[in-house]
N, C-alpha and C positions, 0 to 999 in steps of 0.2 A: 504494500500499500504506499501511496506517496503522502508526503506531509507537506501542507503548503505553509510556508513560513519565511520571514524575512532572512536575508543571507549574512545576517552578522554573527551569528553563532559560528564558532570555531574559525572565523575569519579575522576577527579583530581581537583586542586583548581579552584576557579572562575576566577583567573587570566589566567590560561591555556585555560579556556573555552572562554575568551574574546579575547585571542590571535588566537584561532582556528577560530572562527566566523569573527573576523577582518581580517584575511588572506583570507578568502572565499570571503568576499565582496571586498577586494582590488584586487584580481585576477580577479573578475567580473565586476570591475568599468568601463572597455573599453568594455563591451559587445555590439556586433553588433546586429542589428535588426534580421538578418538571424539566429544568434545563439540563440537568445531569441524565436524565433518562433519553431526552432527546438526542444527546450527545452519544450516548451508547447505542441507540438505534442507527444513528448515521456511522458510526465506528464499525458496526457489525454489517451494515449494507452497502457501504461505499468504498471505493478504491482510494478516495481522496478525502483527507481529514486535516484539520488544523491543531496545532499545539493547544489553541484556545479550548477546544473540544476536550482534550487530555487534562487540561488544567481545570476544567469544570468538573470532571469526574473525579479528580483527585481531591478536590476541595469538598465534595460532599460525602460526608461521613454517615449518612443515613444507612442502617444495615441493610434494608430492603434493597437499596440501589446497588450495594456492594454484591448481593446476591444475585441480583439481574445481572449485573456486569459479568461475573464469574459464570453464570449459567450461559450467557451468550457466548462468551469465549470457548466454553467446554463443548457447546453443541456445535459451533463453527468448525472448531477443530475436529472432532469426530465426523462431521459430513465432509471434510475435505481430505482427512487422511486415515480415518479409522481408529479404532480402539488398541493401539499397541504402544508399548513402552520400551525404547531401546536403552539397553543397559552397557556399561562399560567400567573399566577399571583403570587405575593410574599406578605408575611407578614414579616415587619420588626420588629425585637424583641430589637434591642439595638441602643444606640446612641454613639457607641465608635469609629467611624471613625474620624480621625483627619484632612483628606484630603478635605472633603467637595466638592469633585467635582461633575459636573453635572450628571455624570453617577448614582449618588445615589437616589433610588426611593424617599425618603421622602423630597427630596429637591424641593421646588417649585422654578423653574429656573426663572421665570419671576418677583417675588417679592423678592426672596431671603429668604422667610420665611421657617423655619425648621420645620417640623411636628416632633412631638415627637414619640418615638417607641411605640408599641404596648405592654401593660401589658402582660406578659407571661402567667398569669392567664386566660387572655380572649382569648387566641389563638385559642382555640376550637371553640369559637363563631364567631371569624372571619374567620376562615376556613369555617364554614357553610355558612356565608355570601356570601363569594366568590363562593361556589359551588352552592349556590341558583342562583347566577348570570349565572352559566353556565359552570364555570371553572371545569376541570377535574384534572389539574396539579396545584400544589401550592408549592411554595418554601419558606421554613422559612430561613431567613438571619439574622445573629446576629454576633457581635464581642466580643468574651469572655472577652476583656480587659475592657469592659465598666462595671464601678462598680455596676451597677444596674442589669447586667446579672446574672441570675441564670441557671446553666447547669441542675441541678436536676429538676427545675421547667419545663424547656424545655422539658424534657424526659416525664416528668408527661402529659404535654400537649399533646405530641406526642401519648402517651397512649390513651388519651381521643379522640383524633381526630381519631384513628383507630377503634374507636367504633361507630362512626357517620355512620349512614346509610341514604340512599335516598330512602325512600319507604323501599323495602325490599332488595336493593342493597347496596353492600359494595362499598365504595369510595376507589380510588386509594390511597397509602400511600404518605406522602409529601416527598420532597426533602429536603436536607439541605445544607445551604452555610453558614458554621460556621468557625471561625477561630480566634486565634489559639487553638488548642486542644491537650491535652497530650495523652500518649498512653492509660491510663485507660479510658479517655472519648471515644476515639476512639473504644475501645472494647465494651464499652457500647452502643454505636450506632450501632455496628455491631451486637449486639444481639437484637437490637430493629427492628421494622418492619418499613423500611423507603424505599423510591423509589430509591435515589441516593445521594451520599454525593460529593458536588462539592468544588474544592480547586482553586481559582482563585490567579494567581501571580499578585503583584503590578508591579513589574519589574524584569527581569533577570539580570539586570546590577548591580553589587554588590556595587559600589560606590554610584551609584544613590540611591540604597535602603537605604544605611547607612546614607546618607544625609537627608533623610526624618525623621531621628531621632525618629523612634518607640520606645516605652518603654516596659518593661516586656518581655514575650515571643514574643511578635511582633517584637522585635528589633533584633532577630536571623534570618538573612538572610538564612542560611542553613537549620534551622528548617522548614521555609516556602517552601523552594525548595523541601523538603524531605516530605512535608505534604502527596501528593498523594501516594506515597510508603508505608509510614507509614500506611495509611488507608488499603491499600491492605494487608499489613502484619498482621494487626489487624483484619482482616476477613470481611472487607466491600467489597461486590462484585461488586458494581456499583458505578463508580466514575465519576465525570466531571472535567474538567480543563478550564482554561481561563486566559485572561491577559487583563490589562487595557494598551491600546497603547497611547503614548504621554509621557511618563516619560523618554524614552530614544529612540534612532533611531529604528524606527518600523522594519526595516530589521533585526537588531539584534535581537530584541524580537522575531519576528517570526521564525527565524532559530533556537533560543534557544528553543522556544516552541515546535517545530516539532521535535527536537533532544531528548527532555525530554519526549515527547509522544512515541519515538521509544524505549528509553530506558527501559520504564516501558512495553512495548509490549514485548520486548526480555527478560527481566528479570523474568517477572511475568505472561506473557501471557495474560495480560488484557490491553484494549484499552479503553480511555475515551467513555462514550456514549453521551456525550454532551461537546461542546467548547462553553464557553461563550466569547463573543467580546463585547469589549466597548472601547471608546476612550475618553481621557480628552479633554474637551472643557471649554469654559468660564463659570464661575460659582462658583470657589472655594472660600469658606468664608474667608479662613484665607490668601488668595492671592498667596499661593504656586502654585497652577495650573491655576490661572485665565488666565495666558498667558503662555500656555505649550511650553517650548523650543522646544520639538520634537513634535509640532503638526502634526497630521495626516490628510492629505486633504481627500475630498470624493473619488477622483480616486484611491489614496492610500489605503484607507479603503476597496474599492471594490477589489483591487489587493489582499490584505490580505485575504479577504473572499474567493475569488475565488481559491487561492493557497491552503487554508486549505481545501476547499471543494473536491479539486482534491487530495490532499495528504492524507487526513483521511476521506475518504468517509463513512465510517462506523458510524462516529460521527455526530450528529445533531448539526448544527452550530446555535448558539443562540445570537440574538441580545438583549442585556439587557440594553441599554441607549437609551434615547429618541432621534430620528432623525426626521427631516421633511419627510413627507410623500413621496416627490420625491427621496429623499436619501433611504429610506426604501425600495422602490420598486426596486432601481437598486441594492441594497444589496440583496434582494429576489432572483433577477434574477441571481446573481453571486454565490449564494449557500445557503443563509440563508434559515433554516428549522423551527426555532422556534423564536416566537415573545413574548417579555414581555408585556403584555397588561393591567396591572393594578397593585396597590399596596394596601395592606391594612395596614393602620397605625392609629394612633390616632391624632386627631387635637389638636389645642392647648388648647381646653376645657376639654382635656382627654376624648373626646367622641369618640368610635370607629366608623370608617366610612371608605368605599372604597375611595381610592384616586388614581386617574388616570392621574396625571398631565396633560399634554397636549395631552394624548392618550385616548380618549374616547373610551371605549371598544367597544360598538355598531358601532361606526363610523369606528373604525380599522377593524372590521369584512367586513364591507362594502367596505372598501379600498382593502382589500385583494381579495375579490370577484371581485371588478372593474378590477384588474390586471390578472384575469384568473385563480386564485388559489383558492382552496376551504379551510376555516378555519377547522382546525382538533382538536377536543377534545378527541383523541383517547389515552387511555392509556392501550391498550390491552396487550402490552409486559409485563406490570406490574401485570395485572390481570393473564396473562398465566404463569408469572414467569420466572425463570432463563433460562427455556428451550427456550422460545421464544426470549428472548434477545440475547442468544448466537447464535440463528439463524439469527437473524437480523444483528448483528454486527460481527459476524466472519464465518456465515455459507453461504447458498446459496443465494447471494444477487440477481441473476438474477430472483429469485422467490419472493423476499420481495416486490415487487412493487404492486402485486395484493392484498397483506395483508394491505399494508399502504394505497392504494387508496380506497379500499373497506370500511376500518375501518374509514377513513376520512370521506367519504359518510355518512356511518351510524351514526357516533357520530354527525356531523354536523346536520343531519336530527332530531335527538334527540333534538337538541338545538332549532331548529326553531319550533318543534312541542311543546315544553314547554314553549317557550318565544313568546307572543303575539306581535310581532314585524312585521308590515304589509311589510315594506320595505325589512327586512331581508328575509321574507318569499318569496317574489316575485322574489327577486334577487336569493335566495338560491336555490329554484326549478330549476332556469336555470342553475346555476352553477353546480348542482347535475348531471342534464342531459348530460351536457357538459363532466364533469369529468367521468362519466360513460363510455363514448365512449373510454376512454383511458385505461380501465381496460384490461390487455392483456390476457384475456381468457373468451370465450363465456359463459362458465359453471360458472365462477365465476361473471360475469355480471348478469346471470340469477338468481343465488344464492343471489346476492346483492339485485336485483330488489324484491325478494320474501320477504327479510327481511325489506326492505323499506316499504312495504304494512303492515306488522306486526308492525312497529314502529307507523304507523297511526293508527293502532288499539288500540295502548297503550301500547305494549310491549316494554321492554328496555334492554340495555346491551346484543344486540345480534351480538357483534362483533365476527370476526373470530378468 
């Protein structure tokens, strides 16, 4: 969807950006319920809307309006894509984050124990561990400000990962979430075989960012904001974006994120294929974020998710921090399409092992099915290459549901055939049958049924 707005955001000084967003929020501060409802209807039905509409919805705190917003987003998401949730895991390669907030995978939230990052030289082995568990999508995360981090070693590891096979089948390339990177490093990544390169913002608010007192390249606010655009210029084709809510007013952060996405669309013709969502909660080791000044409530987090789902429907919204099951369920129904379900790090004895925090991988899959969704291990867009990605994210979205649903069914069938888990099989066969009925074409349903039989006979990688 396009956002109509003035062009001063991200083109002038940060102060002018702050004034622009502040004015939008001030003008919307007295928004009435009827105005917010009209904005929701426009958002759900039109390909063009203005930041004023978003600000009006954000300003309305009526709980009924929030429910209508989340309901509209959920229904639109299911109508376009179907009831699937893509799952992925991460491998953490560095220990450079100074914030130590609870969104970081290597933190044991209950005990406060910090797990050490994985040895870069062991990355390919950890990748195989995760794929043996069933994961098709793996993200390497790192902070290059960590003195122990070695960029060249990471790239060598990616080369080894790309040679790993599952039987005769080639595995999808890894995604990267690495910051900060200079132009030469971005060009090196562009020449490598990766899935996507993700760039999360800490906060769009300049003074808040400066007060965090990062050092080195991480201290440069403008450099961080420009990271996605620098990546596109360097030749990286698939980018992801995201933000950690809780450092500043979530309304300000959301409006800035949407305008940033729109600028990249307008200037470079590129839209993020994923948007990472997290919120700062209790658990910051140095105390800076243990009581976030701008804490985001569950309902506000749902509102953020729903607005992004309606505003940028081509991007897969990704929940990257741990949330209670009931909160996860509500966020999924508001538009989340991807869940981080595990992390590979090293324990304190430097022994590599899967680390799932409070999210047990198998139990998360059962939870997804219990809510009427099918876990998807699909990576066919990456198998098919840029042509499929362009089709999915910029092309005929009315047709993509049959691809996504059919491939979700096939990828999950492979999982339950390869992993002898009785409960997953019993529940999985039922959810497959239910989801099959939602595939919007008899020919596609019949073709999917045929491939399911072939999977039972031992064939693999039969995605459309």
